[in-house]
N, C-alpha and C positions, 0 to 999 in steps of 0.2 A: 367847698365844704370844709376843707382843712382850715382855710382862713377864718371861717365862722366859728369853728370849734376851738381854735387856739388863740388866746389873746395876744395883742401886740406886745412884743418884747422890746427892750431897749436896743439902741443902735449897736451893731456888731463891733464897730471900731472903738466904742467906749467900754466894752466888756474886757475883763482881764483874761490872762492865759488860762487860769484854772477854771473860770466860769465857762469859757468857750469849750474847753475839752470836757467839762462835766456835762454841758449841753449835748455835745457830740456823743459821749459815752452813754447818755440816757437813750439815745436813738441809735446806738451801734448795731443792734440786731436788725432794725429796719433798713439801715444803710447797707449792711452786709448782704441782705437779700435782694435789694432793689437796684444796686449800682453795679455797673460793669467797669472794671478798672481801666480797660483799654480806651474808654471814652474820656475819662477824667485825666489820664496821665499826660496828654499833650498840654493841657492848661497848667497842670502842676509843674511840668517841666519848664513852661514859659515863665511861671512865677518863681522858678529857681528854688523850689522846696524839695524837689526830687532830682536825682542825678540819673545818668544813663545806666550806671550799674544798678541803681535801685529799680529802674524800669525792667532790666533784664531779670533781676531777681524775682520781681513780682510775676512777670509773664512766663518765665521759663523754668522756674524751680520745680523739680519733680516731687517735692514733698507737698506742694500745694496742689491738691488733686481736683478742687472745684473752685467755682467763682467766689463763693462766700469766703473761703480761706484766703484767696488772693486779695479780696477787698479788706479783710481784717488785717492782713499783713501790711497792706498799704496804709491803713490807719495807724498801725504801730510805727511805721517809718515816719509818717507825718507828725506823730506825737513827739518825736525827737527834735523837730524844728520849732516847737513851741507855738507861740501865738501866730506866727506867719503861716505855719502849716495848717492851723485851724482855720484862719481867715481864707487861705487859698482854697481849702476844701469846701468851705461854705460858698464861696464865689463860684467855684466850678459846679456845685449843685444848683446854684441859682441859674446858671446858663443852660445846663444840660438836663437837669431834673427839677423843674420849677415846683412841681407838686410836692416832691420830697423835701425841697428847700422850705416850703411853707409849713410842712408838718414838723420839721426840725426846729426852725427858728421862730415860727409864728408870724413871719412877715411875708408880705407879698413880693414876688420877684420884680425887679426893676432893671431896665437896661440903661438907666441914666449913668453918666460917668461919675457922678457924685456918690453913687451907691457902691462903688468899688473902693478898695482900701489903698490903692496906689502901689501895690506890689509889682504891677506891670505898667510900663509906660503907656501913655495914652495912644500913641501910634501903634504900638505892638498890640494893645488891647483891641483897638479898632480892627486891625488886620485879623486877629484871632476870631473876633465876633463875626467878621465877614465870612471867614472860612467855615465857622460853625454854622452860620445861616445857610451858606451854600451847600454844606454837607446835609443839613436837615432837608433842604429843598430836594436834593438828589434822592434822599431816602424816601421823601414823600412821593416823588415822581416814580421811584421804583415800586413803592407800595401800590400806587395807582395802576402802574403797568401790571403788577402781579394780580391786582383785583380784576383788571380787564381780562387777563388771561384766564383767571379762575372762572369768571362769568362765561367766557367763550367755551371753556372746558365744560362748564355745567350745561350750556346749551347743547354742545356736542353729545354729552352724556344723555341728556333728555332725548335727543334725536335717536341715539343708539338704543335707548330704552324702548322708544316707540317701535323701532325696527325689530327689536327682540320680541316685543309683544306680537307684532305681525308674524314674525317667524314662528313663535309659539302657537299662534292660531293656525298657521299652515301645518305645523307639526301635529296638532291635535286632529286636523282633518286627515292628514296622512295616517295617523294612528288608527282612526276609525276605519279608513279604507283598508289598512293592514289587517285589522281584526276581521273585517268582512272577508278579505282574501284568505285569511287563516281558517275561518269557518268553512269556506268553500273548499279549501285544501283538505281539511279534515273529512269532509263528506266524500271527496274523491278518494282519499286514503281508505276510508271504510269500504267503498266500492271495490277498490283494488284488493283489499283483504278478503272480501267475500269471493271475488273471482279466484284468488289464490287458494281459498279453502275448497272451492269446487274443483279446481285443478288438482289439489292434493287427493280429493276423493277419487277422481278419475285415475290418478296414479296408483292409489291403493287397490282399486278394482283390477287394474292391469297387472299389478304385482301378484294379486291373488290368482288370477288366471294363469300367469306364468308359473307360479308354484304348483298349481294343480297339474299343469302340463308336465312339469318336471317329475312330480310324484307318479304320474301315469307312466312316464318313460322308465322310472326306476322299477315299477312293478313289472313292466314288460321285460326288462333286463333280468329280473329275478326268475321270471317264468322261463326265459331262455336258458338260464343256468340250470334250473331243475330238469328241463328237458335234456340238456347235455349230460347231466349226471345219470339220468335214467338210461340213456343210450349207452353210456360207458359201462354201467353195471350189466346191461344186457350183453354187450360184447364180451365182458369178463366171464359171465355165466356160460356163454357159448364156448369160450376157450377152455373152461374147466371141463365141460362135458366132453369135448373133443379129446382132451388129455386122458380122462378116465376111460374113454372107449379104447384108445390106443394102449393104455396100460393093461386093460383086461385082455387085449389080444396078445401082448408080450408075456403075460403071466403063464401062458400055456407053453412057453418054450422050455428048454431043457433045464434040469436042476443045476447044471454047471454055471449057467449064467446067474442063477440065484445066489450061488456061493460067492461068486465074484462081487455081486452087489452087496452081500453082507460084509465081505472084507473091506470094500470101499466105504461102507457106512461106518465100520469100526475106525478106520483111519480118519474119517471126517470127524468122528466124535473125539478122537485124541487131539486132532488139530484145534478143535473148538475149545478144549480145556487150555486156558491161558495161564501163564505164570503170574505171580503177584506184581512183578515189576510192570508188565504190560497193562495189568489192571489199573495200577496207580497212574500210569501215563494216560490211559483212556479216561480215568476219573478226572485227572487234571484237565485233559482236553474238553471233557464234558463241562467242568466248572468254567473254563474259559469261554466255551460256547454259550453257557448260561449268562456269563457277564456280558459278553458281546451282544447277546439277545436283549439283556436289560438296557445296555447302551443304545441299541437300535430302537428299543421301545421308547426310551427317553428322547432320542432324536426324532422319532415319529411324532411324539407328543409336541415337541417344539415345532416341528413342521406343520402340525395341525394348527397350533396357535398362530404361527406365522400366516398360514392359509386363511384363518379367520380374520386376522388383522388386514391381510391383503383384500379380503372380500369387503370388509368395512371401508377400507380406503377406496376400493373400486366403486362402492355405492356412493361415497362422497364425491369421487371424481365424476361419476355419472350425473349426479345432481349438478355439479359445476358445469358439466358439459351441456346439460339442458339449459342452464341459465345463459351460458355463452351462446348457445344456438339461438335463444330468444334475442339476445343482444345482437347477434349477427343478422338475424332477420330484420330487426329494427334498423340497424345500420344499412342493410341492403335497401330497405324502403327509402331511407333518407338519401342514400346514394343515387337511387333511381330518380327520386324527386329532383335532386341537384343536377343530375344529368339532363333531365327535361328542361330545367331552368337554363342550363348552359346552352342547350340546343336552341331554345327560344332566343337567348341573347345573341348567339352566333348568327341566327337568321336575321335578327334585327341589325347586327353589325354588317352583314352582307348587303342588306337593303340600303343601309346608310352609305356603304362604300359605293354601291351602284349609283345612288343619288349624287354622291360626291364626284364620281367620275363623269356623270352627265353634266354636273355643274362646271367641272373643269373643261369639258368639251365645249359647252356653251360659252364659257369665258374665252377660250382660245378662238372660237369663231368670231366673237365680238371684237377681240383684239386684232384678228386678221382683217375684219371689216374696217376697223378704225385705221389700221395701217394703210389699207387700200385707199380709204378716203383721204388720209393725209398725203399719200403720194399723188393722188389726183389734184388735191389742193395745191401742192407744190408745182405740179405741171402747169396749172392755170395761172399761178403766181408768176412763173417764169415767162409764160406767154404774155401776161399783162405787162411785165417789165419790158419785153421786146417791143410790144406795141407802143408803150410810152416812149421808148428810145426812137422808134420810127417817127412818132408824132413830133418829137423835139427836133429831129433832123429835118423834117419837112418845114417846120416853123423857121428853123435857121436858114434854110435855102430861100424861103419866101422873103425873109427880112433882107437877106443879101441882095436878092434881085430888085427889091424895092429901093434899096440904097443906091444901087448902080443906076437904076432908072432916074432917081431924083438928082443924083450928082451929074448925070449927062444932060439934064434939061438946063440949058443956060439961060432960058428966058425967064424962068421963075427965080425969084430972089428968096433965098433962104437965109434966115438969121442963124447966127452961130448958136443961139440959145435954142432955137427950134430943132436944129440939127442934133444938138447935144441931147435934148429931151427925146427926140426920136431914136437916137442911138441907145439911150438908156432903156427905152421901152422895148426895143426889138430883141436884143439878146439876153433876156433874163433866164431862159431855160438851160443853156449850156453849162453854166456853173452849177446849177441844181443837179444836172446829170452827173457831173464828176463827183459830187459829194454823196450821192445816194448809194446805200448799201444793197447788195443783192440779197434777195430772200433765200434762206437755206433752212432745212429741217434739222434741228439739233437733237430731239428726243424721239423721233419716229423710229419704230421697230419694224425690221423686215420680218414678215411672218415665216419665211423659209429659214432664215438664220436663227430665229427664235426657236423654232421647232427642233432644228439640228442641235443647238446648244442644250436644250432641255433633255434631248435624248442622250447626249454624250456626257454631260457633266453635272446635271441637276441632281439634287438629293434633298432628303428631308432636312438635313443640317445646313443647306445652302442659305446664304444671306440675301438672295435676290427677292424682289417683291413678288415675282411670278411663282405660282405653286409648282410643286414637282410634277414630273411626268409620271404616268403609270409604270413605265419601265424602271425609272429611278426608285419608285416605291417598292417594286418587286425586288430589286437588288438590295435595297436597304433591309427589307424583311429577311432575306436570306442571310445577310451579314449578322443581323441580330440573333437569328436562330443558331448560326455557327458559334457566336460568342457564348450564348446560353448553354449550348450543348458542350462546349469546351469547359465552362465553369462547372457544369454538372458532372462531367467526366472527372475533373480534378477533385471535386468533393467526394465522388465515389472512390477514387483511388486513395484519398486520405482516410476514408473510413476503413479500408483494408489494412492499413498500417497500425502498429501498436507502438507507442512511445514509452520507452523504459525510463524510470526516474533517473535524475541526474547523478544520484549516488552510484548507480550501477554503470552509467555511461562514463564516469570519470576514470575508470580503470578497473572496476571490479567485474565488468561484464565477461571478460575473457576467463577470469578465474572462477566465476560463479558456476559455470557448467561443470568444470572439473570438480569443484568442491561439492557440488550437488550430487554428482555420481559417487564420489568417494565417501561422502558422509552418509548417504542413504544406504548404499550397498555394503559399506565396510564397517558400519557401527555394530560390530559384534562384540563378543566377550574378549576376543583376542586383539581388537583394535584399541588404539590408545585414546583415552578420553580427551576431547578437545579442551575441556575446562582446566585440565592440568597444565595447559600452556599459558600460565600466568607469568607476569613480568617480574615477580619477586626473585631474589637470588636464593641460592641453595643455603638453607639454614643449617649451621653446624654449631652445636653447643658442646663445650668441652667440660662443663661443670659436672661433678659427680663421677662415680665410678662406673665404667662401661665394661661389660663382660662380652666376650666373643664366643659364640657357640656354633659349631658346625653340625648339621644333621641332614638326613635324607628328607628333602622337601616335597616329595610327591603328594599332591592333594593336601597342601599345607593348611588350608582353611578347614579341612575336616579334622586335622590334628589339634587345632587350637582355635578359640574364638577370641575376638578382640572387641574392646570398647574404647571410647574417648573421641578425640578429634583434634583439630588444629589448635584449639585453645589450651587444652590440658595435656595433649600428647596421646599416643595410641598405646593402650595397655593390654596385656594378655589377661583375658577374663576367665577362660576355662581351657583346660588341657585334657584331651581324651586319653584315658588310661590305655596302656599297651601300645601306644604309637611311638614314633621316633622322638617326638617332642617331649613326651613324658619320660622316655628312657634317658635323654640327655639332661633332665632335671629342670626343664622350664616350668615355672610356677606362676600362678596368677599374681598380679601386682607388678610385673616387670614391664618397663616401657621399651617398646621396640624403636630403636634409634635409626638403624640402618639394616638393609638386607642386601646381600650380594649373592649372585648365582651366575651360571653360564647359560647362554641361549644362542643356538646356532654357532657354537664354537667361539662365542664372544663373551667377555666378562662384563656383566651388567651390575650397576650399583644404584640403589634407590634409598634416598634419605627420607625417613618417615617421621622425623621429629616434630615438624609443624604441618603435616599433611592432614587433610580431613579424613573422616572415617570411610567415606566412599573411595577416596584415593588409596587409602591403606589397604582396603579389602581388594581393590583391583590389583594393586601391586603384589600382594601376597598370593593372589590367584594366578599370577604369571610365573610363579616359581616352578621349575621342573628340575628334578635331579637333586644333587647336593647343593645346599645353600649355607650361607654364613649369616647368622643373626647377631647384631650388636644390641645388647640389652642393658638397661640401667635400672636397678632396683629403686622404686619409688612407691613403697607400700602406703605411706601416709597420704600421698596425693591420690592414689588409687582408691583408698577407702573413703576419702572425702568425696570423690566423684560418685562412688556407689551410693553414699548417703544422700547426695543431692538428687540423684536419679530416683531413689526410693521415695524421697519426700516431694517428688514432682516439681522441684525447683528448675530442673533442666532435664532434657530427654537424651542428651549426648554431650560430648565434649567439643562439639563444633560451635563456632561463633565467628562469623565474618559478615561484612556488609557488601552488597552488590547493587549495581545500577542496572535496571532492566532495559534492554534494547529492543524489545518487541512487545506489543500488546497481546496479552493472553487472557481470554475470557474464562470464567469458571466453567468447568465441565464435570462429567460424571466421576472422573478420577481426581480432579484437582478442585479444591474448594475456595481458593484465594484468587480473585480476579485482579490482574495487575495491568497497568498501562505503561507505555513507553516512557522512560526517564523516571520511573518510580524507584525509591530507595527501599531495599528489603534487608532485614536482619535474618540470615540463615542460621538456625540453631540445630538442625539435624539433617545431614546429607544421606542418611540411610535409615528412614523410619521403619519400624517393625512391620513386616508383612508386605512391603513394597520394594521395588527395585528401580523404578524409573521416576521417582518423585522426591522432593525435598519438603521439609517443614520450615516455614519462614513466617515472619511478621512484618507488617508495614511499620515504618519508623515515623515518629512525631517530627514535624519539620523543624521545631525549635529546640527539642531536647532528645536525648538518647533514651527514648521510651518506646516500648513495643506497643502497637495498637492492635489492629485486627490480625489474627493469625489464621493459618491454614496451610494446606499442601499445594504445591505447584510443580510443574515439570522440572526434572533435573536437567543438567546441562545437555545431555545427549538428545533427550526428547524435545527440549526447547530449541535446540539447533535445527531439528527437522521442521518444527513449526515455524521458525524464522525463515527457512528456505521456502516453505509453502506460502508464507505471507508475501515474500518477494515475488514468487511466481504469480500470485493473485494480483499484485500491483502491476506486474509486467504485462499481463494479458487481460486486463480489465477492458471493457468495451468503451467506445467513444462517448456514449451517452453517460456512462458513469463518470468518465473523466470530466465531461461538461458539468455534470451535477456537482462534482467535488470542487470544480474550479469556480463556478458561478453561484454555488449555494451559499448558505449562511457561513461567512468567512471565518468568523472567529470561533464557530462550533466545530470546525474541522479538527479531528483528533489524529495525532501522529500514529501511524501503524507500526513502523519499524525504523530502526537506526542502524545503518550499516557500519559495523566496527569489525575490523579483522586484525590478525596478527601477522600479516604478510610482510610488514616493513620492519620487523624486529630483527631480521637476520638470523633467526634460530630455525632449527629443523623442526618439523611437526612432531615432536616427541615431548613427553612429559619433562618439565624442567628439572625434576628430581631424578630422572633416569639418565644415567651417564654410561657411556662405553669407555672403559678404561683402556688407555694407550691406543685409542683409535687414530689419533693424529700421526703416530709413528708407524703403525702397522697397516693402516688402510691405504690402499693405493688408488682407489676409485675417486677421481677428481671430477667426474662428469655428473655426479649426483647433484640435484638442485639444492641450493642452500636455504631457500625460503619457500613458503607456500601460504597462500591466503586461507585462513580459517575464520569463518563468520562466528562472532561471539554473541550469543543471546544475553549473557550476563557479563558485566565488567566489575572487577574488584574495585572498591572505593574505600577511602579512609576519611574520617571526619576531621575537620579543622574548625577551631573556634577563633575567628578573627577579632581584632580590637573593636572599639566602640564604633568608629567611623571607617567604612570601607570606601575605596575609590569607586566611581560611577563611570561606566562606559556605555554610551548610547549608540545604537545602530539603527539604520544605515549610517555610514560615516558622514554623508552630506547633511542629513537631518541632525546628527549629533553635533556638528559644528554650529548649526543654527541655534539649537536649544541650549548649548553649553553657556553661551553668553547670557541667556535669560536666567539660567540656574545659578550663575555667579552672583546675581543680586539677592539670592535667598540667604538668610542667616544660617551659618553652619556649612556653607558650600563655597568652594574656591576653585577656579580654573587653573589647571597646570600650565605654567608659563615655560617657554623654551629658554635654554641657556646658550650663551655665545661661547663657543669652544674654539681653541686654536687647533691647528692640524695635528700637532703631536699629542695634545690632550685628547682629541677626538679619537685618534688611533689607539691610544691606551685604553680608553673606556670601551671602545668597540671590542678590544681583545678580552676585556673583563665582562662583556655583555651587559653593560650598564646603560647603554643608549637604547631607549624604547623605540624611537622613531625620529627621522630627520625631517626638518621643515622643507616645504616645497619652495621652488625658486632657485635652488642651487646655493643657498646661503649656508653659513657655518653654524646656524642655530639648530639645536637638537633638544628633544624631550628626554630627560635623563631620569634614571631611577632615584637619584638623590633628591630631585625636586619633589617627586611623589612622596617619598619617605618623610621629607620635611613637613609637608602639609598634613600627612596622616598623623604625625606625632603631636600636632597641635590640637587633635580632636576635631578635625574638620573633614568633611567629605571632599575628596579631590575629584573634580570633574575632568575626565580625560578626553580631549578632542583628538583621539587617535583611532587606529584601526584594530583589527583582530590580532595582528602580529605581536602586539605588546602583551597579550594575556600570558603566554608561556614564560616570557621574561619576568613578568611580575610574580608568577607562581614560583619561579626559582628563588626569588627573594622573600618567599613566604608572605606575599601580598596578594589577596584574593579580591578582585574587583567585582562589583555588582554589574552584571551584563544584562542589558535591557534591549530587546529587539522590537522595534515598532513596525508592525506589518504595514505594507503599502499596497494601494490599488489606485487605478486611475481616478476614482472618486475621491479618495483621501488625499491624493497628491494635489488635486485642485484646491483643497483648503489651504495649502501652503504655497500657492502660486506667487503671492506678493513677496513672501520671504525669500523664495528662490530667485526671483527676479532681482532682488537687491544684491544677491551674491553672483549675479550673471550666470545663473544656472536654470535649467528647464525641468519640467515634470518628467520628461523622458529620461533624463540623466538620473533623477531620483529613483525611478522605477528600475532602471538598469542596475544601479548600485544595490538596491534591495534584492533583486533577483540573483546577483552575483555573490552577495554576502550571506544570504540565507542558507545555502547548502553547506557553508563552512562552519556554521554553528554546531552541527553534530560532531565535528571533528575536535571540538574543544574538550579538554579533560575535566570540565566542570559543568554544572547546570546553568541555565540561563532562563530569563523570564521574557515571554512574548506578550506584546500588547496587541489586542485584536484591532482590526481596521475600523470597526463600527463602535468602538468604546469611547470615542472622543469626537467632538464636533468642530472645535477650533483650537487655536494654540493655547489659550488660557485653560480650557478644560483638559487638554493633554498634559500641560505642566502640573495641574492639580493631581491628575491621575498618576503621573510619574512620581510625585512626592509621596503619595500613599504607597506606591510599589516599593520605593527605596526604604521607607520606614518598615515595611513588612519584611523585605529581603534582609535588612540589617539584623533582624532577630533570628534568622534561620542559621542552621548549621551548614557549613560549606563542605560539600562532598567532592573529593578530587580523586580521579582515577589515574593509573599510570598512563603517561603520554605514549599511546601505541602508534601515533601517526608520525 
């Protein structure tokens, strides 16, 4: 079509340089869109109009983003070659794009040698054309193969479509059946509902009858009470009448007795007249009696409400009991039915066993008969052999007698040949007798030996062809019963034991009971708050003017009130007039720096400069007797704090961050639910109206912003809840342990984290409370130097690391496998070990610069300098190390991203091929995971756990890890004092 539309143009070789390029430029857009440079470049290189550098520039330049731009750049390079470049381009189009050649030049393509310009030698041109034709044939063959594959794929898809249509037809039939079953089910449900309504009516009638019976009983009780009252009044009237009768008899006595009676009555009247003091006392007693009566009435009302609540609960429980009784009846029926089925099956098994025993007896009889027949057959064979031997002996004797008779006859002439033939005919049997084998039975079985062997050593597990004897079956059944009973007994014993978590088994079990008793029974007002045992040093500031004041410190908190906290300092807020504090001149606005007093004949010193409000109030409440207060006037800071509290910017002067070590749900007293390893910002340790709660807020993971706020238990109450959580974990049943172990793995939430202060080497006292001169004066060396105290909250400090943090993958075995894959990512690099001499290694060990030594006893070590070098380049350093390197990195202000990949037998199978390449097994990976997982809670920083079912293969795991690293990089790093 192109040849018909475009007229014939003159010969290419006769056209000039400008004409050729004008022709090409007219069709430049068409060439740029329809030509692939990689196809034309081999011919242009053969024609020497393009160099290797030009080829690299066309195919590899980043500025040329698409094919059209590469083709246009190739035309620009050919333009610099002049006419040769144009001719070579046209000839390459004639070979590879004949249709485009016709559209550009208006000539029909030709493969004649005369149609080429001669830029390429004839032999080279022929070789190139042969290669081009071969390549085109290969492309054609590949296209045909692809077409055949497509056709086969279409056929398979059509077959699948037909199958899907058949499946859809079946599904429609199933849906219709399902709808029919649903309608039937609805009708049955309606019948059940009707029966339930009838049952409810019966229950209502029964309840009415019970109520009528109870009302009749109450009426009868009232009538009995009335009868008792009438009898009591009658007895009282009889007593009064008796008394009057006796009085009338005595009135007739002498007047002297009457005078005595008058005097006694006067004395009684005087005694009855009470003084005002006794009247006040009686009035006060009456008021107290009235108050107690009101309290008793209130308690009676509460008891009535509780009684009503209990009655309602009883009604609910009775309903549940009825439902359970119905279920029990149903289960009883099912159980009886199954027992009947089991009885039938057992009878059938007994019949089968009887038939089997009968078959075994028949088979034994048949084998015995066969053995007897074989023995008789052997006897007959032996007799036959003996007879044959006798016959042969008789024949030999006969032949010998005939030979003697013939040789003695001299009259008869015998030829040598006849004698020879007669000699050959006579003795044929003796050699046959010498070569004949005696018959013997090789596989015959003696019935007596067979029965004895079966009785002594046969078993169900025997490899003999003969079936086992009944005695062997009985012994085997007893052995299996013994094995099963032993397994059941072992399982029953295992159910009676309770396995305590590994954190308690590792060393805290012995101290847990002591701390439990001491913390629960001894957490009173006089006990020391465990939260005050933090690891910070005693803060002593010397700036400002400090005033020392001594006063009588009895009930010091009633003499003055304090505000503030660890952020602003503790200030005197109010001083009661007329007290010792007011007399010595203490005024609001003074900061309490230190308090000193004597307790049990020992000098105590408490630094309150950076303590919380709760700690300060506890410390001031411990003061008894004469005390010495160190005050610093800070009126401006005090007024600023009051202004912030009035504007609701803050509720106190407390501000610190803690890491939660126990999960605490929201309750009636605490409104902020927290989970283990949450970070909280505590802003008030003594909210108004409460004594056992704090006010805190959850912290944004990426910024220092407060999110949800609320109250939560203070340190004392949280410690008790932590102990209770550990007790619940220790005594949970085996079923709950199985559910927690085999349930949804990655949905398991951590309940508690065991953190204690037992390894700090400090006494269980407030770090700010010090006994002066105790080392010189105290002579008791037997007192313990340390004690384990469980910490529900741990103080943490925020750190903002640089752009790229190191990455530590756990378990260690899996981390070594994945570190090589992560090294191929852009922005990641594996930490390489360094070769150190013995002297250099010893020096770096002394400076704690060696993170870990390589295995195999070599002198290569992973050093801190290699990690710092990679981090400074803005690259994530992948650490193929263990958990021991974390604390060394923290000392150098390097905070790695710790990722723990949870393992199970199912997830370990996904990495089986990778483990085999490293000569490791799945059991080793699981053991490494189980040994390193408990150590994660002892780290002074947070870590990220990857659930077992969140990845399916290695590629998805790597993709998930990359997302986790990107998210963890943006988070704030919270580090607690290393208490371990």
